[in-house]
C-alpha positions, -999 to +999 in steps of 0.1 A: -067+140+162-072+103+155-095+100+185-115+129+173-119+114+138-128+080+154-155+097+176-169+114+145-171+082+125-185+062+154-212+089+159-222+087+122-222+049+121-239+045+155-268+067+145-275+045+115-271+012+133-296+024+160-323+024+134-315-010+121-345-029+136-372-015+114-378-017+076-354-003+051-376+027+046-375+035+083-337+029+086-322+046+056-337+081+060-345+107+034-312+124+026-284+111+004-259+117+032-277+093+055-283+068+027-246+067+017-236+058+053-263+031+053-251+019+019-216+015+032-228-004+063-248-028+042-219-034+019-195-042+047-205-079+052-198-085+016-162-076+021-157-109+038-161-145+024-195-152+039-227-163+022-256-139+025-282-150+000-299-120-018-278-094+000-258-085-031-289-078-050-304-055-023-271-036-019-267-033-056-302-020-061-299+005-032-266+016-047-282+023-081-310+043-064-285+065-045-264+069-077-294+082-096-302+105-067-267+120-070-272+125-107-304+146-102-293+162-070-320+149-047-329+115-031-354+092-046-381+072-027-373+036-022-393+011-044-420-007-025-403-041-025-371-026-010-388-002+014-408-030+031-378-053+034-365-059+069-328-063+077-316-099+074-308-111+110-275-126+100-265-094+082-274-074+113-252-096+135-223-094+110-226-056+109-226-053+147-195-076+150-174-060+123-183-024+125-156-016+151-129-030+129-141-011+099-145+021+119-109+018+131-097+018+095-120+046+084-111+067+114-074+061+108-074+073+072-106+093+066-105+131+068-115+161+047-090+166+018-090+171-019-124+186-014-130+193-051-138+156-056-168+158-032-182+191-044-216+192-061-202+198-097-185+163-094-217+145-082-223+131-117-188+114-117-195+101-082-229+089-092-215+072-122-189+054-102-215+043-076-237+030-104-209+010-119-200-005-085-237-014-079-241-030-114-208-050-108-223-063-076-256-073-091-243-090-122-236-127-115-204-141-128-198-177-137-180-202-114-163-177-091-177-174-055-174-143-033-172-121-064-187-092-045-156-082-026-143-056-051-177-039-057-184-038-019-150-022-012-156+004-039-190+012-024-175+015+011-147+038-001-170+061-022-197+063+004-174+072+032-154+094+009-185+115+001-197+115+037-163+126+051-154+147+020-122+126+016-111+130-020-083+105-016-107+079-004-129+087-034-100+082-057-094+048-042-130+040-047-128+050-084-098+027-089-115-003-071-147+004-091-128+002-124-111-030-112-145-045-103-160-037-137-129-052-154-131-083-133-168-089-142-159-084-179-130-108-178-148-134-158-177-134-183-153-135-212-134-163-196-166-182-187-178-179-223-145-190-237-145-220-213-180-230-223-172-228-260-142-249-255-162-275-235-189-277-262-162-281-288-147-310-269-181-326-266-186-322-303-216-299-298-202-269-317-228-254-340-216-251-376-221-218-393 
């Protein structure tokens, strides 16, 4: 059974990776199902502490686009700036090197279950969670590096959960999304508090 699940996941991921050499518009396809797999693949390099300038913004924008498509029940065309963008060479190498490790994990745990969470009536909830994860990835936070790990993990779990109709994986994605949003809020609150304290120590506090 595990080998069958692995073969299914490899087939799905392999079809997407085969189209990786063109533009984003050529690669991602026209259906939300295709786009969710691509979204998960693009988010995977951000699970690891590597520097990929601009990658988080692209993944976050793509995530918001797919989330809105889920809201309205049909995919949206890519904006021109994103459709014409070609895959970053370093990101492509990272994808190809790590895909087998990620597929092993997805194939081990991912399978159809708790199907209600992947049904059409719940698409608004799934779209909302994807949008929250995408925004968490796009919003820069002060001081902390590699702050995209939680949003990237949420995107991977929700995308594959929807593609494989795995409700348990979706629930995990919801939890990680909420943790990502909370971390962004806490980091901004902590950064603002630290900046205020620093200004006070320097005697630059503005009197009311």
